[in-house]
PAZAPA-667280 format. One line per 2 residues: number of its first residue (from 1); their letters; for each residue x, y, z of C-alpha. Coordinates in nm, 2 decimals, padded with zeros to 4 digits, m for minus. Layout:
N
NUM = a = X Y Z ~ ...
***
This chain:
87
1 = ma = m04.47 m08.32 m10.81 ~ m04.76 m08.51 m10.65
3 = di = m04.81 m08.88 m10.69 ~ m05.18 m08.94 m10.77
5 = hi = m05.32 m09.29 m10.74 ~ m05.69 m09.36 m10.83
7 = ve = m05.89 m09.67 m10.75 ~ m06.24 m09.72 m10.89
9 = id = m06.48 m09.82 m10.61 ~ m06.79 m09.84 m10.84
11 = sn = m06.89 m09.70 m11.18 ~ m06.90 m09.34 m11.05
13 = ty = m06.71 m09.34 m10.72 ~ m06.33 m09.33 m10.69
15 = qv = m06.08 m09.32 m10.42 ~ m05.80 m09.08 m10.50
17 = tv = m05.48 m09.08 m10.29 ~ m05.24 m08.78 m10.33
19 = at = m04.89 m08.81 m10.20 ~ m04.69 m08.49 m10.16
21 = qs = m04.52 m08.39 m09.83 ~ m04.84 m08.52 m09.67
23 = tt = m05.06 m08.81 m09.81 ~ m05.43 m08.75 m09.83
25 = th = m05.72 m08.97 m09.95 ~ m06.03 m08.84 m10.12
27 = tv = m06.36 m09.01 m10.22 ~ m06.49 m08.85 m10.54
29 = tv = m06.80 m08.92 m10.74 ~ m06.81 m08.86 m11.11
31 = qa = m07.15 m08.84 m11.28 ~ m07.15 m08.98 m11.63
33 = dy = m07.33 m08.68 m11.78 ~ m07.09 m08.44 m11.62
35 = aq = m06.79 m08.63 m11.74 ~ m06.94 m08.64 m12.09
37 = kl = m06.99 m08.26 m12.08 ~ m06.63 m08.20 m11.98
39 = tn = m06.45 m08.45 m12.20 ~ m06.70 m08.54 m12.48
41 = gr = m06.60 m08.90 m12.41 ~ m06.24 m08.84 m12.51
43 = is = m06.08 m08.97 m12.19 ~ m06.17 m09.21 m11.91
45 = ht = m06.31 m09.11 m11.57 ~ m05.98 m09.20 m11.42
47 = el = m05.79 m08.97 m11.65 ~ m06.04 m08.70 m11.59
49 = lk = m05.99 m08.73 m11.22 ~ m05.61 m08.72 m11.26
51 = ks = m05.63 m08.40 m11.46 ~ m05.88 m08.26 m11.21
53 = fe = m05.65 m08.32 m10.92 ~ m05.35 m08.18 m11.11
55 = fl = m05.57 m07.87 m11.17 ~ m05.65 m07.85 m10.80
57 = lq = m05.29 m07.90 m10.69 ~ m05.18 m07.60 m10.90
59 = re = m05.41 m07.39 m10.68 ~ m05.40 m07.54 m10.33
61 = pn = m05.22 m07.81 m10.13 ~ m05.37 m08.16 m10.11
63 = ts = m05.44 m08.11 m09.75 ~ m05.69 m07.83 m09.84
65 = il = m05.88 m08.05 m10.09 ~ m06.22 m08.18 m09.96
67 = rs = m06.20 m08.54 m09.84 ~ m06.53 m08.63 m10.01
69 = fd = m06.70 m08.45 m10.30 ~ m06.87 m08.47 m10.64
71 = ls = m06.64 m08.36 m10.92 ~ m06.88 m08.08 m11.02
73 = vi = m06.81 m07.91 m10.69 ~ m06.47 m07.79 m10.82
75 = sr = m06.63 m07.54 m11.06 ~ m06.81 m07.37 m10.77
77 = hf = m06.48 m07.29 m10.61 ~ m06.27 m07.24 m10.93
79 = he = m06.49 m07.10 m11.21 ~ m06.22 m07.17 m11.47
81 = fe = m06.22 m07.54 m11.40 ~ m06.47 m07.66 m11.67
83 = he = m06.30 m07.44 m11.94 ~ m05.95 m07.57 m11.84
85 = is = m06.05 m07.93 m11.82 ~ m06.24 m07.92 m12.15
87 = k = m05.92 m07.82 m12.34
***
């Protein structure tokens, strides 16, 4: 199980550290309208990021996750992302 630590840099930018066998750090932007689309305001951006990284880690190691990206990029690589996260 990975340890996921999230720090808010500003209102839509976060630093996500993932510790497994290797520790990686990622800078992720979350646009408010995209977060609203995914969660309908039910959870915070931090919780959305945690769930998003859990989703990614089920599909690839943390060392394969981009170091810097916008959250919406995930759905380009994993078409089921938006459906799964919206549950």
